[in-house]
N, C-alpha and C positions, 0 to 999 in steps of 0.2 A: 478253235485251233486244234490241230492234231496233237495227241499226247506223245510221250517219248516212245512208247511201243509202236504206235502207228508210224512215227517218223523213221524208226529203225526198219520196219517192214517195208515201207515205201522206198526208202533209200536202197535197200538190197535189191528189190525187184527192179527198180529203175536202173540201177547199175548193170544188172544182167541184160536188161532190154537195150540199153544204150550200147553196151559192148557188142551186142548181136547185130543191131541195125544202124548204129550211129545216128546221124541226122540226115535223112534222105535228101539227096540233091534236088529231087523233083519238088520236095516241100520247100526247100530254100528258094528255088527259082520262083515258086508260086507266091509265097508270103514272107520270105525272108526268115529271120531268126530273132528271138528276143534280144540278143546282143546287138544285132544290126538295128533294131528299133531303138534301143538305148543309145547306140552310136549316133543315130540320126538326131536324137534330142541333144546329145552332147555337141554335135556339130552346129546345131542351130544356136545353142547357148554360147558357144565359142564365137560364132559370127556376130551375135548380138551384143555380148557383154565384154568381149576382149578387144578393146579399141587401142590400137597402137599409139594414139595421141595421148592416152591417159597415162598418168604417172604410175610407177610400179605399185605403190601402196594401194591405189584405187583398183588396179588390175588384180592384185592379190585378193582384195575384198570381193571383187566380182567372181573370182575363182571359188572362194568360200561359198558365196551365194549359189554358184553353179552346183557345187557338191550338195548343198542343202536341198536344192530343187530336185536333184536326182534321187536323193534319199527319200524325200517326201513322196515322189511319184512311185518309186519301186516298193517302198514299205507299204503304202496304201494298196497298190495292186496285189502285193503278196498277201496282205491281211485279208483282202477280199477273196482271193483265190483259196487261201487256207481255210477261211470261214466256210466257203462253199463246199470244200472237200469234207470238212468235219460234219457239216449239216446234212449231207446227202449220202452218207455211208449206205451201202458199200460202193456205190457208183463213184462217190467222191474220192475214194481211195484210188480208183483208176485214174481219175483226173489228176490227182497228186502225183501218181507214178509217171504219167506222161510229162507233166510239168518239170519234175525233177530230172527225168531222163534227158529232156531238152537242154537243161542247164548244167549238166556235167558232160565231160568230153573225153572219156577214156577211150572209147572205140574210135572216135574221130582222130584223136591224137595218134593212136596206134597205126591207123591207116596212113596218115600223112607221113609219119616217120618211116614206116615200112616202104613207102613209095620212093623215098630217097635211096635206100639200099637197092631196091629193084631197078631203079633207073641207072644207078652206077653199074650194076651188073649187066644190064641189057644195052645201054646207050653210052656208057663211059662218063667222063667228067662233065660233058655238056648237059647230059640228062640229070646227073646228080645236082649240078648247080641250079638247073631249072626247078627241080622239086624242092631243094632246100630253101630257095628264095621265097617259097610259099609259107615257111614257118619261122624264118629268122629275119632280122632287120639288117644284118651286115651285107656288104657288097659281095655278091656271089662271084664276081669276076676276079676277086682277090684270093679266092679259095682254091687250093689244090685238093686232090682227092682226100687226103688225110684230114684237111681242115673242113671239108664238106661233111665227112663222117663225124668229126668232133662236134660240129655245129648241130647236126641232127640229134646226137646223143644229148648234148647240152639242152636243146629245146625239149626233148623228151623229159629230162629230169626236171627242168624248171616248170614246164607246163603240167607235169604230173601233180605238182603242188598247186599252181594257180588255177588249173582247169579241172582238177578232179578232187584232190583232198580238200582244198579251201571251200568250194561250194558245198561239198558234202558236210564238212565240219559246221559251217554256218547254218545249214539246213537242220542238222541235229541240234544245234545250240538254240536256234531262233526260228525254226520253221521256214516256210516259204518267204515271209518278209525278210528274214536274215539272208537267205540265199540270193534273192533278187537284189537286195541292197549290196551284197558283196559283188555280184556281177556288174552292177553299175559302177562301183568304185574301181574295180579292176579294169573295166573298159575305159573309164575316164583316164586312168593312169596311162593306159596304152595310147590314148589319143592326144592328151594334153599334158601329161606329166613329164615333159621333156625339158631339158635345160637349154632350149633354143631362145633366141631373142623374143619370139612371139609368145612362148609358153612358160618361160622361166618364172614369172610372177603369177600369171593366171593359173598355171597348173600346179602351183606349189601345194595347195590343199589336197588335191587329188593324189599327188605323189606321196605325200606324207601319210595320208590316211590309208593308202594302199599298202605302204610298208607296215603299218600297224596291224591291219586286218589279216595280213598274210603271215604274221609271226607264228601263230600256232601251227598252221598247216605246213609251213616249210620245215619246222622241226619234226613234226610227225612224219612227213614224207621221207626225210632223211633216215629216221629210225625204221620206217617200213622197208626201205631199201636195204638197210643193214640186216634186218630180219630175213628178208628174201634171200640174201646172200648166204644164209645158213644152209639153204636147201637147193639152190641152183648150182648144178655141176659147173666147175671151173671158176665160180665166183668166190671171193674171200670176204667173209664178214669181218675178220680181223683188220684187213687192209681198209675196208669200208669204214669201220669205226675209227681207226687211226686217222684217216683222211678227214673224216667228219669233224673230229675234235681239233685237228691241227689246222685245217685249211678253211673251214666254213666262214670263219670270222674275217678272213683276208679278202673275201670277194668284194667287188665294188657294190654289190647289192646286199642289204642286211638279211635277205631271205634266200636268194637264189643259190648261195654257196652251200647251203645245207644239203639239198638233194643232189647238186652237182658233185660235191665232194664225196658223198656216199657212193654215187654211181661210179665216179672215177676210181675210187679205192677198190670197190667190189670187182671191177673189170680189169684192174691193173693198168689204167690209162692215166693220161694227163688231160684235163679238160679246162675250159676257160682260157686264161692266158691272154696275150695281146691279140687284138682283132681290129678290123677297120669298119667304121660306120660312116657313111656319107663322105668317104674320102679322107676321113680323119682317123689316125691310128690311136687306139685306146690302149694304154698300158694297164694290164690287169694281172693279178697273181694267178698262178696255175693251181688247179684243184687236183690233188693226187700227185704221186711221184713216179708213175709208171711210164709207159711209152706214149709218145705223142702221135705216132704213126697209126692212127685208127683206120679200120677197114670196114667195108660193108658187113663182114661177118661180125664185127664188134657192134654195129648197129643192131643186128639181129640178137646178139647176146644181151644187149641193153633192153630190147623189147621183151625178152624172156624174163629178165629181172623185174621189169615193170609189171608184166602180167601176173607174176607170182606174188609180188608185193600187194597189188590191188585185189587180185582174186582171193588171196589169203585173208586180207582184211575184210572183204565182203563176206566171206564164209564165217569169219569170227563174229561179225555184226549180225549175221543171220542166226548164228547159234544163240547169241544174246537175246535177239527178238523171240526166238523159240522158247528160251528159258523163261522170259517174262510172261509169255502167253500161257505157260503151264500153271 
């Protein structure tokens, strides 16, 4: 397995690489992505083990078995890849960099959120709705321009934790096995961790485990955004800290409120609040106490905060890796 210094070095280089090239569309079209491979396995397990005729207790047990299968597969694959990387240095470090770059999503997230602002500016509300529908689950037809902008910023904040901080955290804590296991849990939650008739029982284990494994990253991401607000012009670290402490625990998710509240406070916005999913209105608390009328310019301000938070953290981790090497 890679040691702590190796993991720090690999993570920093991978983060820079992914921010630069993201995940090339041509590669995705040719072979898919590890998350899509995991998703295919989850779909097969869902089809095989989640039988509507079974009682909820049995379906909940089948959901636990599904999570155990996912963990066994991903931890075994990660251990094999991590062992190969450690045994074939220095080439193995390149393998590890590519693997980690594939499993974090800072560059991809940046591009998807920026596309919403660009579409609003160039095509108006219809373009913004089209682009935001690619990154959020709510009904885009119910969103006016301000709501589209808020949805994009909320997605940026939440996915900064789920898609960047969390996989990086679990890579540093447990190497490639931990990182792959995290991605499997997070993907399972997104696919089966819903309170629908089909998945309320079967997806219970995936949803609860996802809440648990995201606890550290959500708190870290909130603090990183507060820190970035120190140096980003027009952002307020005081408002970010106040919103984080006051509002994070009021969110419907035990984790999403931390980065969303910090982002809202830093930018002087209100995020979250009531929204519509699948035709049903969900009453949710607001994060932050600023204005709700967000604009494409606010999306770009949020992206600056995101880049400073994660660029600064990468630089700090790079300095630690350098210090350990001396």
